[in-house]
Structure formats: C-alpha cells, structure tokens
FIDRENVO-309784 format. One record per residue: x, y, z of N, C-alpha, C, O, CB in turn. Coordinates in pm, whole numbers, plus 32768, in hexadecimal, padded with zeros to 4 digits. Each point is the difference from the previous one (the first is absolute). Glycine has a CB too. Example, Ala and Ser with C-alpha at 12.3 -4.5 7.8 and 13.67 -1.06 7.14 Angstrom:
<atoms>
85277DC7830C7FA780778000805A8078800080687FFE80427EDB7F8D803B;809A80DE7F3B8052807780067FB3806D80498033806F801180437F527F18;
</atoms>
This chain:
<atoms>
18294B3D1ED67FE57FC67F8D7F867FA880037FE67FC48068810480517F6C;7ED07FE07FC97F857FC07FFD7FFE7F8C7F97803C80117F967F5C80C980B9;80277EB67FC87FF27F997F997FB580297F887F9F804B8008806D7F1880A7;8020806B7EDF7FBD80187F8D7FC77F907FB37F8F80047FCF80F980AF8032;7FCD7EE37FF47FDD7F8B7FB8805E7F8480278078801080187F32808C7F2B;80187EED80C180467F8C800E7FFF7FAB7F927F9B7FBF7FE5803E805580F1;809A7FE47EDF80007FB17F807FF17F66801280207FC58068807380F17F3B;7F3C7F107FF37FE67F6F800980747FA97FD880037F88801A7F1580AB7FBA;814C800E7FE980777FC27FC9807980497FFE7FFF807B800B7F727F177F79;80FC802980708087805D7FF5800680467F83804880647FFE803B7F048089;7F3F80767F0F800580447F837FB480848010802C806D7FDA7FE57EB77FA5;7F7880C980BB7FA88077801A80408063804B7FF880767FE07F4F7F05801B;80FD805A8072804F805B806C8068803D7FAF801C8073801F7FC27EFC80B7;806B80547EB7805E803D7FBC7FCC80797FA2803D806A7FF3803A7EB78023;7F1680C07FAF7FC680627FA47FD18079804F801680727FD77FA37ED87F8A;8001809B81197FDC8071805480718052802C7FF7807B80067F527F078041;811F803F7FD88086804C8030802A80577F9080208074801980357ECE807E;7FAF80927EEF8026804A7F8F7FA1807E7FF8802C80737FFE802E7EB67F8A;7F2380B880737FAA80747FF88007807280597FF580747FD87F8E7EF17FD9;8093807880D58018804E8068807F80487FE67FFD807B80027F857EF28090;80E380597F57808680417FE77FF8805C7F89803D806B8004803B7ECF8059;7F3D80A17F327FFB80517F8A7FB980818023802080667FC27FE17ED07FA6;7F9C80D180FC7FB2807280158042804980827FC7805E80377F597F2E7F5B;81588045809980458036806F7FB38007808680048061804C8074801B7F09;7F407F1180C17FB27FF8807C80567FB6806580267F907FE07EF880717FA4;8102802E80E980597FAB80647FA07F9C80377F8A8017801D811E80A8802C;7F9E7EC07FC17FAF7F998033805F7FA38046807A80057FEE7ED480137F5E;806C7F86811080527FA480447FA17F7E7FF47F85800A8006810480A980A3;7FB97EDA7F477FBA7F827FEF80127FBA8080806B7FCC801E7FB680267EEB;7F6D800C814880017FB6807F80017F727FE67FA97FCD7FB97FE280E480B8;80DF7F037FCB80047F717FE280467FDA7F8080087F897FE17F2A806A8099;80FF80697F3C803E7FEC7F8580747F8A7FFE7FFA7FA37FAE7FCB815A802D;80987F0D807A806B7FA97FFE7FD67F7B804C80307F947FDF807681368014;7F047F40806E7FD87F8A804D7FB17FAD7FA7800D7F86800B7FF480EE80CD;7FA77FC17EC97FB07FA57FB8804A7FB87F997FC97FA17FC87F8080E98065;81347F9C7FB3805A7FAB7FAD80457F918046802C7F9F7FC27FF481217FBB;7FE97F4F8101803A7F98805C7FA07F848005802E7F8E7FF78047812B8099;7F037F627F807F9D7FA2800B7F9880017F8E7F8F802A8017809A7FE680D8;7FF77FC87EA47FA37FFB7F907F9D7F95801380147FAC8058809580AB7F14;7EE87FA380487F997F9880027F86804280277FE880727FD680B27ED78062;7F12807780187F76802A80298011808A80478050800F805C7F587EF97FC1;800B81567FB580018087803A7FB3801080847F877FE98002808D80657F17;802A7FD5814E7FBB80048081800B809880228071803280037FC77ECF804F;7F56814C7FC77FFD808B801D8056801A80807FF47FC180697F2280557F2A;814480528055805780348065806F7F9780268043801280667EFA80807FF0;80D67F087F60806B7F978013806080147F8D8072802980177EF37F2A805F;807180927F0880547FFD7F907FBF804F7F8E80257FEE7F8C80397F3480BE;7F4281347FD57FCE805A7F9B805A80817FF68055802180537EBE7F827FD7;80CD80A07F62804280807FEB7F9180657FFF7F937FE57FCD81327FB97FAF;7F5680DA80BD7FA180778009804880837FD88062802780407F1C7F65807D;805480B27EE1803B80817FCD7FCB806880627F87800A801480837FB07EED;80528099813F7FE0806B8057803380827FC3807180007FD07F977F6780F6;7FB480FE7F39801280847FC77FDB805F80607FA37FEC804E80387FCA7ED8;807680C780D87FDB807380547F6580287FE97FC67FF37F9481378063805F;7EC97FDB807F7F7680217FF57FDF80717F8C7F9880027FBF805B7FBC8141;806E80977EF57FE480607F9380027FC17F797FC880407FA78099806D80E2;7FD27EE87F5A80047FC37F827F977F937FF67FFF7FB47F9F80F280838051;7EB77FC0806E7FAE7F8880047F9B80077F917FF07F9B7FBB802F804E813D;7F9980877EEE7FA280077FA7802D7FED7F6D7FC07FBE7FAE7FD680CB80F9;80E07FB77F3F80397FF87F7780277F677FDB7FED7FCC7F93806F81308089;7FDF7EC78055802D7F6F7FEC7F937FAF7FF3800E7FA07FB380B2807B80C6;7ECB7FF37FC67F887FB17FF87FC5800D7F717FCD7FA17FC5800780808137;803680567ED27FCE80177F79805D7FC17F9A7FD17FC57F9F7FC4811080AA;80E97F367FCC805F7FC97FB07FF77F5C7FF1800E7FC27F97807D810F80B0;7F5D7EFC80337FF07F68800A7F6F7FD57FFB7FE47F8F802780EB80678063;7ED480587F4A7F7B7FE07FF37FEA7F767FA67FAA7FAD801E8027815A7FFF;807A7EED7F827FE07F857FAC802D7F7E80497FCD7F967FDF805080F47F49;803F7F7B813980197F9480557FA17FF880757FDB7F918026810C807D7F93;7EF48051807B7FA7800080707F687FD77FDD7FC17FAC804080DC81088021;7F337F927F347F7B7FDB7FD080157FD87F6D7FFA805B7FAD7F85804580F8;80987EE97F3480107FD87F6E7F8880127FB07F937FE88034810B7F78800F;7F6A80CA7F417F9280117FAD7FBF7F777FE9803C7F978015802F81357F82;7F0E7F3A803A7FC37F797FF7802B7FB67F807FF27F877FF37F4880CE8091;80FF80007F19803A7FB57F8C807B7FA1802E800C7F8A7FDD7FAC81417F84;809E7F7980EF806D7FC2802B7FEA7F7E8062804E7FA18003801481477FD7;7F2B7F2280737FE97F8F80537FB07F8D7FAA80017F8980227FFC811B80B6;7FC47F8A7EBB7FC07F9D7FA580627F987FC47FDF7F8D7FE67F7A81267FE2;81237F818025806A7FB17FC180307F9D8054802D7F997FCF800F81187FB2;7FC17F61810780357FA980627FAB7F90801B7F878017800980E7809D8054;7FBF7EC87FB27FA57F8C801C7FDB800F80948047802E805A80267F2F7EF3;7F1A807780BD7FC2800B808780327F8880608014801280797F1880637F19;80E67F158030802E7F9C804880607FA57F9D7FEC7FFA7F877F3B8016811B;81357FB47F9980667FB77FAE80247F7E8048803280078071802D80D57F30;7F8C7EB28027801F7F818033809A7FFF8018802C7FD6806B7F097FB87F1C;8117809D801D808F8002800C8025804D807A804D7FC7804D7FCD80277EBE;7FBA809081158018804880707FDD7FBD807F804D7FFB80607F9680BF7F18;7F9C7F0B80847FDE7FB48080805F7F85801F80197FDF80747EF480677F64;81217F807FC680577F8B800880888031802C80427FBC804E7F3D7FC67EFD;80AD80ED808880818026802B80098038808F80687FFA80427FC0802F7ED2;7F61800F81187FFA802A808E7FF97F8E805B80398007806D7F5980C17F51;80247EC280187FF27F8D8050808A7FBE800A802B7FD3806A7EE080117F51;813B80197FCA80847FBC80068066804E805F804F7FC8804C7F877FDF7EC2;801B80E680E2805E8041805B7FE67FED809A80587FF380557FC180B17EF2;7F667F5C80CD7FD87FEA8091802E7F70802A80367FF4806F7EF780AC7F7B;80C47EFD7FCE802A7F7F8029808E7FE97FF980337FCA80627F007FEE7F5B;811680667FE180877FF07FF2805B80638051806B7FDE80337F567FC77EF1;800980D880E28056805F80497FB08035806E7FD78074800180AF7FC97F37;7F627F6A81287F9D801D80768043807480517FBC803C80537FE77EC57FC0;80EB81247FD78035806D80527FC680887FDE80168063804580B97F1B7FCD;7EDF80837F777FD380827FE17F83801E805C7FE28076801580797F757EF5;7F607FB4812C7F8F8013804C803380038093803D7FA180307F267FEC7F21;807F80EC80FA802E800380887FA67FA8804F7F8D7FEA7FDC80D180FC800D;7FD97EE780887FBB7FB2805E80517F8B8033806D7FE57FCC7EC780637FC8;80A27F7B80C280407F8480447FF47F887FA37F987FE97FC2802C806B8129;80AC7F5D7F0D7FEE7F827FB47FE27F9A806B803F7FFA8069806280437ED3;7EFD7F7280A47FE07F8D805A80387F827FCF7FF07FD67F8E7F44809780B3;81127F548022803E7F7C7FEA7F987F9980237FB5800D8061813780467FD1;7F107F397F717F9A7F9C801980207FB980877FA37FCF803F803780117EC3;80A7801A812C80267FBE80727FFD8056808280157FCF806F80707FA57EF7;7F61810E80847FF58067806B7F817FEE804A7F98800D7FC080EE80947FBE;7F747F4380FE7F857FFB80537FF8804F80767F9B7FFE804680547F337F6C;
</atoms>
C-alpha cells in the first residue's frame, strides 16, 4: 500500500472515503482511529490520517482526488488567506489546552 493523500479535516476524510468506496478502490486510513482520540493540532505521524491504496490503484486514485491534492485557483481564491478569528482560536487552544502541545511542562518552582 502506498500513501495517496493526507486530509486536513475529518469532513474531508469522510468525503474522500466515500469517493474511494464509490469507485471500489480498496483503501486503508493510517491513523484513522488514533486521530479521533487526540483531536486538536495536527502533528505528522502522531494524530494525522493518511489514505493508503494498493500500488495498482495509485494513479487512478490520484486522478480521482486531484481537486483535493491540487485545488483549482478559483477554489483557493474563495478561501481567506489570513483570519484573525482563526489565529485567536489557535492561541486560545494553545494557552488553555496546553495538553495538545507535546513537551515538558516547566514548573516555576522547579529548579
């Protein structure tokens, strides 16, 4: 099995799963269940999902998912490049839900 695509959201993963099933392409989602256990910031190979297909279906599945892999310029133009709300949400999650960020927590009294 070879990797085809890593979705950016759960809804995108659902749509891609439906497309691959509709064309009867066998696939496996590496990290599919684990990513639901640890939602939040996406860390590669920790809580991301990757669609894997057999090598003989690779070219057709890339063609089928071409709009996800290389989105058209019209679709990208509709997306905001920067959002104050998104930036504030990420900062809020990082500050209030520090468990999302891996690493050691430093105690002020720890010396």
